[in-house]
C-alpha positions in Angstrom: -1.5 -3.0 -6.7 -0.3 -6.0 -8.8 -2.1 -9.1 -7.8 -0.1 -11.4 -10.0 -0.8 -15.1 -10.6 -2.6 -16.8 -7.7 -1.4 -20.4 -7.3 -3.8 -21.3 -4.5 -6.5 -19.8 -2.2 -8.0 -20.7 1.2 -10.5 -23.6 1.0 -13.0 -25.1 3.4 -14.4 -28.6 2.7 -12.3 -28.2 -0.5 -14.5 -25.3 -1.5 -12.7 -22.0 -2.3 -13.7 -18.8 -0.6 -14.6 -17.5 -4.1 -17.7 -19.7 -4.2 -21.1 -18.0 -4.6 -23.0 -21.1 -3.4 -22.6 -20.5 0.3 -25.0 -23.4 1.1 -22.2 -25.8 0.3 -20.1 -24.5 3.1 -20.4 -26.3 6.5 -22.6 -25.0 9.2 -20.0 -26.2 11.8 -17.9 -23.7 13.7 -14.6 -22.8 11.9 -11.4 -21.7 13.5 -9.0 -19.6 11.4 -5.4 -20.1 12.2 -3.1 -17.4 10.9 0.6 -17.0 11.2 2.1 -13.6 10.3 5.8 -13.0 9.8 6.6 -9.3 9.6 9.6 -7.6 8.1 12.6 -7.0 10.3 12.1 -4.0 12.5 8.3 -4.1 12.5 6.7 -4.5 16.0 3.0 -4.4 15.9 2.8 -5.0 19.7 4.8 -1.8 20.4 2.4 1.2 20.2 5.3 3.5 19.4 5.5 1.9 16.0 3.1 3.2 13.3 2.5 -0.4 12.2 0.6 -1.0 15.5 -2.2 1.4 14.3 -3.4 -0.5 11.2 -3.0 -3.7 13.3 -5.4 -2.4 15.9 -7.7 -1.1 13.2 -7.7 -4.5 11.5 -8.6 -6.2 14.8 -11.4 -3.8 15.3 -12.6 -4.4 11.7 -12.4 -8.2 11.9 -14.5 -8.2 15.1 -17.4 -6.6 13.2 -17.6 -9.3 10.5 -20.8 -11.4 10.6 -20.2 -14.7 12.2 -17.3 -13.5 14.4 -17.2 -15.2 17.8 -13.9 -14.2 19.3 -10.2 -13.8 18.6 -6.9 -14.6 20.3 -3.5 -13.3 19.2 0.1 -13.2 20.6 3.7 -13.0 19.4 5.6 -16.2 19.1 7.9 -16.6 22.1 11.3 -17.2 20.4 14.3 -15.0 19.5 14.0 -13.8 15.9 14.9 -10.7 13.8 11.4 -10.8 12.4 8.3 -10.6 14.7 5.9 -13.6 14.3 2.3 -13.4 15.4 -0.2 -16.2 15.7 -3.9 -15.3 15.4 -6.9 -17.6 16.1 -10.3 -16.4 15.0 -13.5 -18.3 15.8 -16.3 -18.2 13.3 -19.8 -19.5 13.9 -19.9 -21.4 10.5 -18.4 -21.6 7.1 -20.4 -18.5 6.1 -18.6 -16.4 8.6 -15.3 -17.8 7.4 -16.2 -16.9 3.8 -17.2 -13.3 4.9 -13.8 -12.9 6.4 -11.9 -14.2 3.4 -14.0 -11.9 1.1 -13.5 -8.9 3.3 -10.6 -6.5 3.9 -9.4 -8.7 6.8 -5.8 -7.9 7.6 -4.9 -6.7 4.1 -4.1 -3.2 5.5 -1.0 -4.8 7.0 0.3 -6.0 3.6 3.2 -3.5 3.5 4.6 -4.9 6.7 4.1 -8.6 6.0 7.0 -10.8 4.9 5.1 -14.1 5.0 1.6 -15.2 6.0 -0.2 -18.5 6.6 -4.0 -18.3 6.2 -5.5 -21.7 7.1 -8.5 -23.1 9.1 -9.9 -26.1 10.9 -13.4 -27.1 11.8 -13.4 -26.6 15.5 -15.0 -24.6 18.3 -13.0 -23.0 21.1 -14.6 -22.2 24.4 -13.8 -18.5 23.8 -15.6 -17.3 26.9 -13.5 -19.3 29.4 -10.0 -19.5 28.0 -9.1 -16.0 29.0 -10.1 -16.2 32.6 -6.4 -16.0 33.5 -3.3 -15.2 31.6 -2.7 -18.1 29.2 -0.3 -19.0 26.5 -0.8 -21.0 23.3 1.4 -23.9 22.2 0.6 -24.9 18.6 1.9 -28.3 17.4 1.8 -29.2 13.7 2.2 -32.8 12.5 3.0 -33.2 8.8 2.2 -36.3 6.7 3.5 -36.7 3.2 1.1 -39.5 2.4 -2.7 -38.9 2.5 -4.0 -40.7 5.7 -6.9 -43.0 5.5 -10.3 -42.4 7.1 -9.3 -44.6 10.0 -6.0 -42.9 10.4 -7.7 -39.5 10.5 -10.1 -40.5 13.2 -7.3 -42.5 15.1 -4.9 -39.6 15.4 -7.5 -37.2 16.6 -8.5 -39.8 19.2 -4.9 -40.4 20.3 -4.4 -36.6 20.8 -7.5 -36.3 22.9 -6.6 -39.4 25.0 -3.1 -38.1 25.8 -4.2 -34.8 27.3 -7.7 -35.5 28.6 -6.4 -37.3 31.7 -4.4 -34.3 32.8 -7.5 -32.1 32.9 -9.6 -34.7 34.6 -7.0 -36.0 37.1 -6.8 -33.7 40.1 -3.7 -35.5 41.4 -1.7 -34.5 38.4 0.0 -31.1 38.8 -0.6 -29.4 35.5 -1.0 -25.8 34.1 -2.9 -27.1 31.1 -6.1 -25.1 30.7 -7.5 -26.5 27.5 -6.5 -28.7 24.6 -7.9 -29.5 21.2 -6.8 -30.6 17.8 -8.1 -31.2 14.3 -7.0 -31.9 10.7 -6.1 -28.8 8.7 -8.4 -28.0 5.8 -6.9 -28.8 2.4 -6.2 -25.9 0.0 -4.7 -28.0 -2.8 -4.8 -31.7 -3.6 -1.1 -31.8 -4.1 -0.1 -30.5 -0.6 0.7 -32.7 2.4 -1.8 -33.2 5.2 -1.4 -31.6 8.6 -2.8 -32.3 12.0 -2.8 -29.2 14.3 -2.8 -29.6 18.0 -3.6 -26.6 20.3 -2.5 -26.5 24.0 -3.5 -23.6 26.2 -1.3 -23.2 29.3 -1.4 -21.0 32.3 1.3 -18.3 31.8 4.7 -19.3 33.2 7.9 -17.3 33.4 10.0 -20.5 32.8 12.1 -20.5 29.7 11.1 -23.9 28.6 7.9 -26.0 28.7 9.3 -29.1 30.5 7.5 -28.4 33.8 4.1 -27.5 32.4 2.9 -31.1 33.0 4.3 -33.1 35.9 2.6 -36.5 35.4 3.0 -39.5 37.7 4.1 -41.5 34.7 6.2 -39.3 32.4 7.4 -42.3 30.4 3.8 -43.1 29.4 3.2 -39.5 28.2 6.4 -39.6 26.1 5.4 -43.0 24.7 1.9 -41.7 23.7 3.3 -38.6 22.0 5.9 -40.7 20.1 3.0 -42.9 18.9 1.5 -39.9 17.2 4.6 -38.6 15.6 6.0 -41.9 14.3 4.3 -41.6 11.0 4.8 -37.9 10.6 7.4 -36.6 8.3 7.9 -33.4 10.3 6.7 -32.0 13.6 6.8 -28.3 14.5 5.9 -26.7 17.8 5.6 -22.9 18.5 4.7 -21.2 21.8 3.4 -17.7 22.3 3.6 -15.0 24.9 0.4 -14.4 26.9 -2.6 -14.2 24.6 -4.5 -11.1 23.8 -8.3 -11.6 23.7 -10.7 -9.8 21.4 -14.2 -10.6 22.5 -17.4 -10.5 20.4 -17.9 -7.0 19.1 -15.5 -4.4 20.3 -17.3 -1.2 20.9 -14.4 1.2 20.4 -10.9 1.3 19.1 -9.6 2.7 22.4 -10.2 -0.7 24.0 -7.4 -2.1 21.9 -4.9 0.5 22.9 -4.1 4.2 23.1 -4.9 6.8 20.4 -2.8 7.2 17.3 0.7 8.5 17.9 0.1 11.9 16.3 -2.5 13.8 14.4 -1.2 14.6 10.9 -1.4 18.1 9.5 -3.9 17.7 6.7 -4.6 20.4 4.1 -6.6 18.2 1.8 -10.4 18.0 1.5 -10.5 14.2 1.2 -8.1 13.0 3.9 -9.9 14.9 6.7 -12.8 12.5 6.3 -13.7 10.6 9.5 -13.6 6.8 9.1 -14.5 3.9 11.3 -13.1 0.3 10.7 -16.4 -1.6 10.5 -17.5 -4.3 8.1 -20.2 -3.0 5.8 -19.7 -5.0 2.6 -22.6 -5.1 0.3 -21.9 -7.8 -2.4 -24.7 -6.3 -4.6 -22.6 -3.1 -4.9 -19.8 -5.2 -6.1 -21.7 -7.3 -8.6 -19.5 -9.0 -11.2 -16.4 -7.3 -9.9 -17.8 -3.8 -10.6 -18.6 -1.0 -8.2 -22.2 -0.5 -9.2 -22.5 2.9 -7.6 -19.5 4.1 -9.7 -21.0 2.5 -12.9 -24.3 4.3 -12.3 -22.4 7.6 -11.8 -20.6 7.2 -15.1 -24.0 6.5 -16.8 -25.4 9.7 -15.2 -22.4 11.7 -16.4 -23.1 10.5 -20.0 -26.6 11.7 -19.7 -25.5 15.1 -18.4 -27.0 14.5 -14.9 -23.6 14.8 -13.4 -20.4 16.7 -14.3 -18.3 13.5 -14.1 -18.3 9.9 -12.8 -17.6 9.2 -9.1 -14.9 7.2 -7.4 -14.6 3.4 -7.8 -14.2 1.3 -4.7 -11.3 -1.1 -4.5 -9.7 -3.3 -1.9 -7.7 -6.5 -1.5 -9.6 -9.5 -0.3 -8.1 -11.3 2.7 -8.3 -14.6 0.8 -5.7 -13.4 -1.6 -3.2 -13.3 1.2 -1.9 -16.7 2.0 1.2 -19.0 1.9 0.2 -19.7 -1.7 0.3 -16.0 -2.8 1.4 -12.6 -1.5 0.5 -9.8 -3.8 3.2 -7.6 -5.2 3.1 -3.8 -5.1 3.7 -1.1 -7.7 7.1 0.5 -7.0 7.5 4.2 -7.5 11.2 4.3 -8.0 11.5 6.6 -11.1 14.4 9.0 -10.9 13.5 12.7 -10.6 13.8 14.5 -13.9 12.2 17.9 -13.2 12.9 20.8 -10.8 10.0 22.4 -8.9 10.0 25.8 -7.2 7.2 27.0 -5.1 6.6 30.2 -3.0 3.7 32.3 -1.6 3.5 36.0 -2.4 1.1 38.9 -2.4 -1.2 39.0 -5.3 -0.3 41.8 -7.8 3.0 42.8 -6.1 4.9 44.5 -8.9 8.3 43.7 -7.5 7.5 40.0 -7.2 5.9 39.9 -10.7 8.9 41.6 -12.3 11.4 39.4 -10.4 9.5 36.3 -11.1 9.6 37.0 -14.9 13.3 37.7 -14.6 13.7 34.3 -12.9 11.8 32.6 -15.8 14.1 34.2 -18.3 17.2 33.0 -16.4 15.9 29.5 -16.3 14.8 29.6 -19.9 18.4 30.4 -20.8 19.6 27.1 -19.2 18.3 25.1 -22.2 17.2 25.1 -25.7 13.5 26.0 -25.3 13.2 23.8 -22.2 9.9 22.6 -20.8 9.1 25.5 -18.5 5.6 25.7 -16.9 4.1 27.5 -14.0 0.8 28.2 -12.4 -1.1 29.5 -9.4 -2.6 27.4 -6.6 -6.3 28.2 -6.6 -6.9 26.0 -3.6 -4.8 28.3 -1.3 -6.0 31.7 -2.6 -7.2 34.0 0.2 -7.7 37.2 -1.8 -4.4 38.7 -0.6 -1.7 36.1 -1.4 -1.3 33.0 -3.6 1.1 30.1 -4.0 3.0 29.9 -7.2 4.6 26.7 -8.6 7.2 26.7 -11.4 8.6 23.6 -13.1 11.5 23.1 -15.5 12.5 19.9 -17.2 16.1 18.6 -16.6 16.3 16.7 -19.9 16.1 20.0 -21.9 19.1 21.5 -20.2 22.4 22.3 -22.0 24.3 21.7 -18.8 25.2 18.5 -16.9 22.7 17.7 -14.2 24.7 18.8 -11.1 25.6 22.1 -12.8 22.1 22.6 -14.0 20.7 22.1 -10.5 23.3 24.5 -9.0 22.4 27.2 -11.5 18.6 26.7 -10.8 19.2 27.1 -7.1 21.4 30.1 -7.6 18.8 31.8 -9.7 16.1 31.0 -7.2 18.2 32.3 -4.4 18.7 35.6 -6.2 15.0 35.8 -6.9 14.2 35.2 -3.2 16.8 37.9 -2.1 15.3 40.5 -4.5 11.8 39.9 -3.2 12.8 39.7 0.5 10.0 39.3 3.0 7.3 39.4 0.3 8.0 35.6 -0.2 6.8 32.9 2.2 6.8 29.1 2.2 9.7 28.9 -0.2 10.5 25.4 -1.5 12.9 23.9 -4.1 12.6 20.2 -5.0 13.6 17.6 -7.6 10.5 15.7 -8.7 9.3 13.0 -11.2 7.8 14.8 -14.2 4.1 14.3 -15.0 3.5 12.9 -18.5 2.4 15.2 -21.3 2.8 18.1 -18.9 2.4 20.9 -21.4 -1.1 19.9 -22.6 -2.8 20.1 -19.2 -4.6 23.3 -18.1 -5.4 22.3 -14.5 -3.7 19.9 -12.2 -4.5 18.4 -8.8 -1.2 18.1 -7.0 -0.9 16.4 -3.6 2.3 16.3 -1.5 2.5 13.6 1.1 5.0 13.8 4.0 5.6 10.1 4.7 7.5 8.4 7.5 11.0 7.6 6.5 10.6 4.0 7.8 11.0 1.6 4.9 7.9 -0.4 5.7 5.8 2.6 6.4 6.7 3.8 2.9 5.8 0.4 1.4 2.5 0.6 3.2 1.9 4.1 1.8 2.7 2.9 -1.8 0.2 0.2 -1.6 -2.5 2.5 -0.2 -1.7 5.2 -2.9 -2.0 2.5 -5.6 -5.5 1.8 -4.3 -6.3 5.5 -4.3 -5.0 5.9 -7.8 -7.3 3.0 -8.9 -10.4 4.8 -7.5 -10.1 7.4 -10.3 -10.5 4.8 -13.1 -13.8 3.7 -14.7 -14.5 0.1 -14.2 -15.6 -2.0 -17.2 -17.7 0.6 -19.0 -15.1 1.1 -21.7 -12.0 -0.8 -22.5 -10.0 2.3 -21.6 -9.8 3.0 -17.9 -10.0 6.7 -18.5 -12.3 8.6 -20.8 -14.2 11.9 -21.2 -16.4 11.2 -18.2 -13.7 10.8 -15.6 -13.2 13.6 -13.1 -9.4 12.8 -12.8 -6.7 11.2 -14.8 -3.4 10.3 -13.1 -0.5 11.8 -15.0 2.4 11.0 -12.7 3.7 10.4 -9.2 7.0 9.7 -7.4 9.3 10.3 -4.5 10.7 13.8 -4.1 14.4 14.5 -3.7 15.3 17.3 -1.3 18.6 19.0 -2.1 21.0 18.7 0.9 22.7 22.0 0.2 19.4 23.9 -0.2 18.9 26.8 2.1 15.1 26.4 1.7 12.7 24.1 3.5 14.5 24.3 6.8 11.2 23.8 8.6 10.8 20.2 7.3 12.0 17.4 9.6 14.5 14.8 8.4 12.2 12.1 9.6 9.9 12.4 6.6 10.1 11.7 2.9 7.9 13.5 0.4 5.8 11.9 -2.3 4.0 13.9 -5.0 1.1 12.9 -7.2 -0.4 14.6 -10.2 -4.0 14.2 -11.5 -5.2 15.9 -14.6 -8.4 18.0 -14.2 -9.6 18.9 -17.7 -13.2 19.2 -16.6 -14.6 22.2 -14.9 -13.6 22.7 -11.2 -17.0 21.4 -10.1 -16.1 17.9 -11.2 -13.3 17.9 -8.7 -15.5 19.0 -5.8 -18.2 16.5 -6.9 -15.7 13.6 -6.9 -14.2 14.5 -3.6 -17.6 14.9 -2.0 -18.7 11.4 -3.3 -15.5 9.8 -2.0 -15.8 11.4 1.4 -19.4 10.5 1.8 -18.9 6.8 0.8 -15.7 6.5 2.8 -17.6 7.1 6.0 -20.0 4.1 5.4 -18.0 1.8 3.1 -14.8 1.1 4.8 -13.9 -1.9 2.5 -14.3 0.1 -0.7 -12.9 3.5 0.2 -12.6 4.2 3.9 -9.5 2.0 4.4 -7.6 4.0 1.8 -8.1 7.2 3.7 -7.1 5.5 6.9 -3.9 3.8 5.6 -2.6 7.0 3.9 -3.4 9.2 6.9 -1.7 6.7 9.3 1.8 6.9 7.8 1.7 10.6 6.8 2.6 13.6 9.1 1.3 16.1 6.6 -0.8 16.1 3.4 -1.0 19.2 1.3 -3.3 19.8 -1.7 -2.7 22.2 -4.6 -5.2 22.9 -7.4 -2.9 24.4 -10.0 -4.3 26.6 -12.8 -1.6 26.8 -15.5 -0.5 30.2 -16.7 0.0 31.0 -20.4 3.5 31.2 -21.8 5.2 34.6 -21.9 5.2 36.4 -25.3 9.0 36.4 -25.4 9.0 32.7 -24.8 6.6 32.1 -27.7 8.7 34.4 -29.9 11.9 32.5 -29.0 10.3 29.2 -29.9 9.1 30.6 -33.3 12.6 32.0 -34.0 14.3 28.7 -33.3 11.7 26.9 -35.5 12.4 29.3 -38.3 16.1 29.0 -38.0 15.7 25.2 -38.0 13.5 25.4 -41.1 15.9 27.8 -43.0 19.0 25.9 -42.1 20.4 24.2 -45.2 20.1 20.5 -45.1 23.1 18.6 -44.1 24.9 16.8 -46.9 23.9 13.3 -47.4 26.3 10.8 -45.8 28.8 9.3 -48.2 28.1 6.0 -49.7 30.3 3.1 -48.6 31.7 3.1 -52.1 32.8 6.7 -51.7 35.0 6.0 -48.7 38.7 6.0 -49.2 39.2 2.5 -47.9 36.6 1.1 -50.3 38.3 2.4 -53.5 41.0 0.4 -55.3 44.5 1.9 -54.9 46.0 3.8 -57.8 48.6 1.9 -59.8 52.0 3.5 -59.8 53.2 5.1 -63.0 56.2 3.1 -64.1 56.5 4.4 -67.7 59.8 5.9 -68.8 60.0 9.2 -70.6 62.9 10.0 -72.9 64.0 13.6 -72.8 
C-alpha cells in the first residue's frame, strides 16, 4: 500500500483525529456524514456482487466501535454510471468519532471507491424514531466562500429551523416531513470554504420529484424563506436517497445485514482457513509509536533463541486517511511474465516418470545457453504415495524468440505428458513473473490465488495482498525490513498468463485470473508453521491488525492453493555443461581491441597521386 502525501485529514473542533489528547475533543454527539462514489459497475446494494460482502462486513465492524449509536445508509436516487452512497453515523461524542477515524472503518472498500467525502457535524439524530416507517434522506449543502461571522453562523441555523419547524407542528399542513435538522460542517483546513448542511427526512414516496413533499398553505412564503438562506451562498447542492437502511446499536450477527457470502472458496492454505469476525478490538497499546508491540517482542525473542523466527506484523489503513483530501494509491502488480512454470502430480519413485522428467529437463535445457532452470517438490502436498513437482525455466535465457520458445516448451511438455500417460495428474503450464534471485533459495512458499476477473475485485485483492506482504516485514527494529530473524522474505509476485492454446488446465473456469506469490523460507520448516500459527491466532481476535486481510483476500478468491517447494539439486550433466561453457569462455582468445579512431580509413589523409615522369 502506498499512502502518499496526505494534504488534509478529518478534524473536529479543528483538532485532527491523530490527536492523542482526547480530552480536547467535544463531549457533544457527533454525526459523521460520508459520501461514497464507487467505480463504474460496482453495486454494493446488489448481493450478487462481491463488493457487497466487504460492505456488509464494514457495516458490522463499524457498529461495534465504542461510541456507536446508530447508522443510516442509502444510494443516492439519481441516474449515474457510478453508484453513490450516503452514510450517516451517530457517535455519542468526539471520542467515538476519533475511534472510528483511527479504526479500520470502511477501508476494506478502498479497491471499489472512486471518491469519498469523510466529514462530520456536531449533532444528535433521534436514531430510535426515524426508522419507524420507510423514509428517505434529502441532504442540502450551502457553500460560502467567505467565512461567516458568529452572528451569521447562528442566524442561518435559526432560519433553517424556523422554515421547517412549522410544517412539523402545524397539523393543517399536509406534509411527509418526518424530521429535519442542520448544522455547520466541521472545518478540516483553514483555507477551505464553509458549508452548512441541512438534513430532511421524508416519508418514502414513489414520485419522481420532491415538489409535492410539502403542500403548505403559503408556498410563496416557503420559497421566500429558502431564498433568504441561499442568497449569500456561492453554491447550493441537494441530493436525495432511496429508502434508508438502518443499522441499530450493536448488530449481533452478519446475517442480519443480508444473506451469506456468494460462495465458499476452495482453500488449500493453512492461513486463509482461519475464521474471522468483523469486530472492533483495537488496542492502542499494541500499536505504540506505530509499532506492533507483539511483533517487536517476537523479534526480540527470536534473537534470544526463544523462538525460531519473529511473528507477523499487524497492519491496516486508518479510516481517517480516506477523505476528499486524500485517497491512498495502491501498489500495481503489472510486471510482464518472464518465466515458464510447469507443474504435475506423479507417484513417488515411478521410474518411467523420473526418466521422462529428466528427458524433459534436457530438452528444455537445450532451448538456451545454460538457462535458469530450477525445479522442486511440494512438501505441503506429500501423501506418501504421490507428490507435486514444479519446474521453472527463464525466458530471457532462451536462444529463440518468445513465441517460438513458448511453443517449444509446450510441445516438450506435451510429449512428456504423453509418455507418462495416466501416471500424471493436475497438469499445469503457465507463464509467470520470476522471483528475484531464484537460484539462491532452497525453500519457497508459493501461493496461487484464483481471483475474480472483475477489475475492481482484482484491485481489492491487490490492496489486501500488499497488506499481507507487509505483515512479513519487521517493524522498526532494524533499518532493513528483512533480516536473519524473519520467517519469510517476499521474493516476487504477479499475475499469471494462461496460454490460450494450451491443452492443459481445462478444469479452470474463464471467470478467474490467477495471481502467484513467492516467499523465501531460508529458516527451518518450523519457522513457517510458527509464523502461520501466530497469524491465525491473532487474526481471530485482532481484526484491525490481521483479521481483515484474511477476510478481504478470501472474499474475492474462488480458490487458494499453497505449495511449500523444496528445491532439487542440479543434474550432474547440467553442472558439467556449465563448467564446459565456462572453460570454453576462459580459453577463447580475446577479441582484438577495437581500432582507434585514427586507424579508421576516413580519418587518414588521402595519398598524394604520383605525378613524376620517368624517362625510359
